Backbone as CSV, one residue per row, in Angstrom:
resi,resn,N_x,N_y,N_z,CA_x,CA_y,CA_z,C_x,C_y,C_z
1,MET,168.126,130.801,114.311,166.722,130.620,114.207,166.349,131.634,113.110
2,SER,165.561,131.133,112.093,165.280,132.265,111.036,163.866,132.625,111.210
3,THR,163.531,133.716,110.732,162.220,134.316,111.007,161.675,134.628,109.464
4,ALA,160.275,134.480,109.431,159.731,134.633,108.267,159.935,136.086,107.652
5,THR,159.853,136.230,106.338,159.918,137.557,105.963,158.703,137.939,105.313
6,LYS,157.774,137.145,105.087,156.517,137.614,104.246,155.571,137.705,105.217
7,THR,154.648,138.787,104.853,153.611,139.044,105.722,152.356,138.125,105.384
8,VAL,151.865,137.713,106.500,150.730,136.963,106.584,149.627,137.755,107.057
9,LYS,148.412,137.694,106.186,147.113,138.492,106.458,146.229,137.760,107.437
10,GLY,145.911,138.334,108.507,144.585,137.709,109.299,144.860,136.292,109.716
11,GLY,144.175,135.355,109.390,144.309,133.927,109.770,144.657,133.029,108.499
12,GLU,145.437,133.644,107.489,145.589,132.862,106.445,146.669,131.768,106.571
13,TRP,147.342,131.990,107.651,148.289,131.000,108.034,147.630,129.726,108.407
14,LEU,146.474,129.624,108.551,145.698,128.310,108.713,145.307,127.689,107.372
15,ILE,145.426,128.381,106.166,145.057,127.737,104.995,146.110,127.584,104.211
16,LYS,147.248,128.573,104.554,148.487,128.567,103.429,149.355,127.666,103.957
17,GLN,150.340,127.073,102.860,151.384,126.245,103.238,152.492,126.821,103.855
18,SER,153.001,126.325,104.958,154.140,127.028,105.565,155.331,126.084,105.463
19,LEU,156.542,126.999,105.335,157.787,126.258,105.263,158.615,126.005,106.548
20,PRO,159.383,124.917,106.582,159.958,124.590,107.868,160.979,125.875,108.154
21,ALA,161.420,126.788,107.409,162.326,127.959,107.768,161.428,128.863,108.358
22,GLU,160.089,128.819,108.257,159.187,129.905,108.919,158.615,129.444,110.073
23,THR,158.918,128.374,110.624,158.519,127.719,111.857,159.583,127.876,112.858
24,PHE,159.319,128.199,114.306,160.176,127.994,115.186,159.615,127.148,116.351
25,THR,160.594,126.605,117.097,160.421,125.718,118.107,161.098,126.015,119.329
26,PRO,160.813,125.858,120.596,161.442,126.191,121.856,163.108,125.620,121.826
27,GLU,163.262,124.910,120.994,164.637,124.334,121.080,165.504,125.343,120.210
28,GLU,165.049,126.247,119.443,165.620,127.391,118.729,165.735,128.548,119.353
29,PHE,165.155,128.706,120.625,165.089,130.014,121.348,166.648,130.322,121.756
30,ASN,166.894,131.520,121.417,168.202,131.909,121.957,168.276,132.315,123.553
31,GLU,169.548,132.620,124.015,169.574,132.734,125.511,168.540,133.864,126.220
32,GLU,168.409,134.648,125.522,167.662,135.819,125.968,166.174,135.399,126.096
33,GLN,165.549,134.553,124.846,164.266,134.169,124.946,164.078,133.118,125.983
34,VAL,165.048,132.227,126.186,164.920,131.328,127.400,164.664,131.952,128.587
35,MET,165.447,133.137,128.832,165.407,133.905,130.145,163.977,134.483,130.106
36,ILE,163.524,135.033,128.939,162.056,135.742,129.077,160.915,134.639,129.345
37,ARG,161.282,133.437,128.678,160.403,132.337,128.996,160.177,131.920,130.402
38,ASP,161.458,131.816,131.016,161.492,131.281,132.474,161.057,132.712,133.334
39,MET,161.085,133.925,132.778,160.740,134.855,133.729,158.968,134.720,133.641
40,CYS,158.510,134.564,132.530,156.961,134.089,132.293,156.610,133.268,133.375
41,ASN,157.188,132.095,133.311,156.881,131.032,134.180,156.865,131.449,135.781
42,GLN,158.081,132.032,135.945,158.216,132.474,137.495,157.359,133.488,137.799
43,PHE,156.802,134.380,136.769,155.685,135.214,137.331,154.361,134.577,137.529
44,LEU,154.204,133.599,136.646,152.939,132.809,136.766,153.020,131.977,138.104
45,ASP,154.188,131.461,138.478,154.221,130.802,139.871,154.307,131.674,140.903
46,SER,154.773,132.841,141.023,154.735,133.685,142.081,153.601,134.699,142.256
47,GLU,153.006,135.044,141.286,151.890,136.050,141.158,150.388,135.543,140.783
48,ILE,150.449,134.612,139.812,149.025,134.250,139.403,148.667,133.044,139.940
49,TYR,149.277,131.974,140.132,148.731,130.774,140.515,148.428,130.850,141.964
50,PRO,149.109,131.377,142.818,148.826,131.665,144.233,147.577,132.486,144.394
51,ASN,147.180,133.273,143.543,145.967,134.143,143.614,144.926,133.759,142.627
52,LEU,144.795,132.586,142.038,143.642,132.251,141.304,142.540,132.454,141.756
53,GLU,141.995,131.918,143.309,140.739,132.034,143.867,140.440,133.532,143.846
54,ARG,141.419,134.218,144.363,141.146,136.003,144.354,140.709,136.445,142.969
55,ILE,141.521,136.070,141.820,141.167,136.410,140.473,139.784,136.011,140.356
56,ASP,139.526,134.721,140.359,138.190,134.177,139.981,137.091,135.046,140.768
57,ASN,137.478,135.365,141.917,136.459,135.921,142.749,136.344,137.631,142.447
58,LEU,137.088,138.041,141.545,137.145,139.410,140.862,137.345,140.364,142.078
59,GLU,138.309,139.934,142.769,138.806,141.009,144.084,139.098,142.361,143.445
60,PRO,138.448,143.239,143.836,138.828,144.627,143.297,140.158,145.168,143.535
61,GLY,140.687,145.636,142.368,142.006,146.146,142.199,142.974,145.042,141.977
62,LEU,142.831,143.825,142.186,143.650,142.907,142.022,144.231,142.580,140.641
63,MET,143.492,142.524,139.532,143.929,142.313,138.285,144.693,143.545,138.031
64,LYS,144.383,144.736,138.169,145.106,145.829,137.670,146.361,145.884,138.444
65,SER,146.417,145.512,139.764,148.047,145.434,140.197,148.753,144.110,139.590
66,LEU,148.101,143.312,139.166,148.893,142.220,138.484,149.383,142.587,137.104
67,VAL,148.455,143.214,136.342,148.892,143.898,135.157,150.069,144.865,135.332
68,GLU,150.029,145.748,136.453,150.940,146.449,136.630,152.308,145.804,136.892
69,LYS,152.463,144.879,137.671,153.504,144.011,138.209,154.213,143.476,136.751
70,ALA,153.212,143.017,136.007,153.706,142.491,134.509,154.478,143.491,133.822
71,GLY,153.791,144.730,133.906,154.484,145.945,133.155,155.734,146.183,133.769
72,GLU,155.880,146.224,135.059,157.118,146.464,135.814,158.371,145.726,135.350
73,GLN,157.849,144.309,135.012,158.769,143.354,134.516,159.249,143.396,132.912
74,GLY,158.400,144.301,132.356,158.518,144.418,130.801,157.796,143.477,129.923
75,LEU,156.928,142.742,130.511,155.986,141.744,130.034,155.002,142.539,129.024
76,LEU,154.666,143.751,129.078,153.722,144.467,128.376,154.697,145.221,127.144
77,ALA,155.783,145.230,127.388,156.355,146.084,126.442,157.345,145.649,125.351
78,THR,157.108,144.224,125.018,157.934,143.577,124.233,157.903,144.016,122.762
79,SER,156.477,144.248,122.319,156.452,144.551,120.882,156.643,146.076,120.438
80,PHE,156.800,146.761,121.558,156.717,148.416,121.288,158.239,148.773,121.164
81,PRO,158.303,149.811,120.347,159.700,150.459,119.930,160.387,151.121,121.131
82,GLU,161.601,151.115,121.332,162.163,151.654,122.432,161.849,153.397,122.466
83,GLU,161.600,153.892,121.603,161.215,155.267,121.598,160.084,155.592,122.392
84,TYR,159.416,154.692,122.608,158.018,154.767,123.550,158.228,154.108,125.007
85,GLY,159.368,153.471,125.033,159.724,152.934,126.556,159.578,151.413,126.239
86,GLY,159.441,150.893,125.349,159.262,149.517,124.850,160.549,148.918,124.825
87,LEU,160.580,147.438,124.537,161.812,146.773,124.419,162.186,146.350,123.030
88,GLY,161.375,146.745,122.056,161.734,146.577,120.549,162.201,145.130,120.358
89,LYS,161.637,144.253,120.902,162.019,142.735,120.460,161.198,142.281,119.255
90,ASP,161.710,141.076,118.879,161.130,140.517,117.547,159.683,139.940,117.910
91,PHE,159.295,139.462,116.717,157.928,138.584,116.682,158.000,137.235,117.732
92,VAL,159.052,136.727,117.361,159.243,135.473,118.040,159.311,135.622,119.766
93,THR,159.926,136.634,120.078,159.838,136.939,121.772,158.588,137.293,122.029
94,SER,157.894,138.320,121.408,156.441,138.603,121.720,155.655,137.335,122.002
95,THR,155.705,136.377,120.943,155.052,135.165,120.776,155.339,134.255,122.154
96,ILE,156.571,134.285,122.426,157.154,133.460,123.520,156.170,134.039,124.897
97,ILE,156.176,135.372,125.090,155.447,135.834,126.214,154.119,135.531,126.100
98,ASN,153.551,135.698,125.049,151.890,135.437,124.773,151.665,133.964,125.235
99,GLU,152.676,133.112,124.747,152.317,131.784,124.862,152.581,131.297,126.348
100,TYR,153.528,131.814,126.785,154.003,131.298,128.362,152.970,132.052,129.385
101,LEU,152.567,133.240,128.980,151.668,133.970,129.966,150.256,133.295,129.728
102,GLY,150.022,132.764,128.621,148.678,132.364,128.215,148.192,131.116,129.114
103,ALA,149.246,130.646,130.060,148.923,129.489,131.040,148.245,130.155,132.246
104,GLY,148.167,131.645,132.267,147.629,132.210,133.425,146.272,132.372,133.420
105,HIS,145.403,131.376,133.070,143.924,131.280,133.241,143.401,132.989,132.829
106,SER,142.507,133.417,133.725,141.830,134.680,133.144,142.987,135.770,133.256
107,PHE,143.966,135.804,133.812,144.878,136.815,133.725,145.587,136.892,132.262
108,SER,145.698,135.747,131.842,146.216,135.927,130.195,145.180,136.489,129.329
109,VAL,143.940,136.610,129.505,142.832,137.290,128.853,143.000,138.583,129.033
110,ALA,143.167,139.056,130.422,143.438,140.466,130.577,144.741,141.154,129.882
111,ILE,145.868,140.256,129.986,147.005,140.780,129.173,146.801,140.779,127.622
112,ALA,146.176,139.662,127.121,146.013,139.767,125.822,145.084,140.853,125.434
113,ALA,144.133,141.030,126.203,143.212,142.422,125.664,144.041,143.806,125.922
114,HIS,144.684,143.691,126.856,145.486,144.848,127.250,146.308,145.357,126.107
115,THR,147.207,144.157,125.698,148.359,144.554,124.883,147.688,144.480,123.290
116,GLY,146.920,143.268,123.008,146.538,143.030,121.620,145.477,143.909,121.112
117,ILE,144.600,144.191,121.994,143.458,145.025,121.240,143.234,146.446,121.872
118,GLY,144.131,146.865,123.024,144.008,147.907,123.756,145.176,148.735,123.547
119,THR,146.406,148.217,123.326,147.466,148.950,122.980,148.025,148.955,121.647
120,LEU,148.302,147.767,120.883,148.967,147.518,119.661,148.090,148.516,118.672
121,PRO,146.857,148.603,118.506,146.225,149.503,117.564,146.804,150.969,117.570
122,ILE,147.082,151.355,118.762,147.652,152.632,118.738,148.903,152.762,118.175
123,LEU,149.894,151.653,118.371,151.074,151.656,117.855,150.834,151.664,116.212
124,TYR,150.006,150.893,115.606,149.758,150.537,114.394,148.996,151.785,113.546
125,PHE,148.102,152.267,114.182,147.158,153.458,113.744,147.124,154.685,114.219
126,GLY,147.696,154.808,115.377,147.712,156.165,116.256,148.646,157.188,115.442
127,THR,148.236,158.525,115.672,149.171,159.619,115.575,150.312,159.528,116.393
128,PRO,151.576,160.311,115.775,152.734,160.454,116.778,152.485,160.859,118.124
129,GLU,151.482,161.798,118.248,150.836,162.482,119.380,150.294,161.447,120.284
130,GLN,149.634,160.570,119.824,148.844,159.623,120.573,149.811,158.496,121.017
131,LYS,150.659,158.137,120.068,151.564,157.266,120.490,152.332,157.475,121.843
132,ALA,152.942,158.861,121.631,153.810,159.465,122.657,152.821,159.507,124.197
133,LYS,151.789,159.893,124.049,150.925,160.091,125.009,150.426,158.679,125.740
134,TYR,150.028,157.646,124.870,149.653,156.624,125.469,150.276,155.312,125.582
135,ILE,151.144,154.992,124.728,151.958,154.048,124.813,152.954,153.736,126.015
136,PRO,153.723,154.929,126.416,154.460,154.581,127.517,153.781,154.256,128.777
137,LYS,152.605,154.750,129.124,151.715,154.556,130.390,151.010,153.106,130.066
138,LEU,150.705,152.662,128.992,150.156,151.351,128.703,150.955,150.270,128.807
139,ILE,152.351,150.490,128.323,153.371,149.390,128.493,153.765,149.177,129.808
140,THR,153.531,150.037,130.660,154.250,150.031,132.149,152.893,149.374,132.874
141,GLY,151.772,149.414,132.313,150.588,148.969,133.095,149.921,150.097,134.085
142,GLU,150.633,151.215,133.902,150.043,152.385,134.651,148.541,152.808,134.251
143,TRP,148.397,152.600,132.998,147.029,152.616,132.393,146.595,151.489,131.706
144,ALA,145.399,151.322,131.694,144.798,149.832,131.312,144.422,150.098,129.897
145,GLY,144.728,149.121,129.057,144.141,149.277,127.600,142.945,148.493,127.446
146,ALA,142.139,149.103,126.760,140.703,148.260,126.481,140.265,148.649,125.053
147,TYR,139.178,148.178,124.784,138.576,148.248,123.392,137.196,148.208,123.532
148,GLY,136.530,149.224,122.890,135.048,149.033,122.717,134.851,149.409,121.399
149,LEU,133.717,148.655,121.000,133.448,148.623,119.447,131.854,148.210,119.521
150,THR,131.038,148.953,118.718,129.656,148.700,118.472,129.471,149.613,117.181
151,GLU,129.049,148.898,116.027,128.722,149.622,114.793,127.266,149.313,114.483
152,PRO,126.564,150.244,113.768,125.446,149.713,113.133,125.591,148.641,112.115
153,ASN,124.685,147.628,112.161,124.744,146.552,111.224,126.056,145.566,111.321
154,SER,126.791,145.813,112.206,127.980,144.967,112.436,128.469,144.639,113.828
155,GLY,127.909,145.223,114.870,128.131,144.901,116.035,129.425,144.919,116.394
156,SER,130.133,144.193,117.014,131.411,144.157,117.240,132.362,143.704,116.002
157,ASP,131.815,143.302,114.844,132.839,143.125,113.906,133.408,144.149,113.012
158,ALA,134.520,144.681,113.609,135.071,145.726,113.049,135.372,145.698,111.488
159,LEU,135.645,144.503,110.913,135.992,144.412,109.546,134.458,144.607,108.671
160,SER,133.409,144.626,109.375,132.235,144.764,108.567,131.501,146.118,108.731
161,ALA,132.286,146.820,109.505,131.673,148.204,109.732,131.582,149.242,108.375
162,LYS,130.523,149.923,108.077,130.504,150.623,106.887,130.237,152.115,107.082
163,LEU,130.518,152.998,106.380,130.308,154.343,106.596,128.659,154.466,106.170
164,LEU,127.913,155.145,107.075,126.723,155.191,106.687,126.355,156.538,106.151
165,PRO,125.407,156.630,105.067,125.213,157.957,104.675,124.433,158.963,105.511
166,ASN,124.744,160.169,105.443,124.269,161.331,106.407,122.955,161.282,106.523
């Protein structure tokens, strides 16, 4: 399986031509990726689907415990370097986890928010001290990742935020 070497910005993949060599399919998953896919499916079958009603009823503490269980299995650590306790896996492997856990109803939203907007920005933009302090506990599910944003004149549109004069 080949992986793309060019960096795609934002949603430009929607409007730019892609090459077959930049595309991956389940038939190309390596043995480890197949095992990870199967682990995601087993997690949904054992932990999420039997609890959908409880999840939908917002049972206190349930989502937190499910995120912790996902963390115990390494499902929150895929994209993170080993130096922070992560698995240091490639983009395709991270995408497999996102895609297969994506079938988990509102659990998938919690996981996506936790990793995508609650934890990855620390990896990308945090100081070494912030990374060392937060990432290990976020990728185990011990701590919950979140994102809060409101800016004058742009609301929750982070890219439209502007520095205001004093």
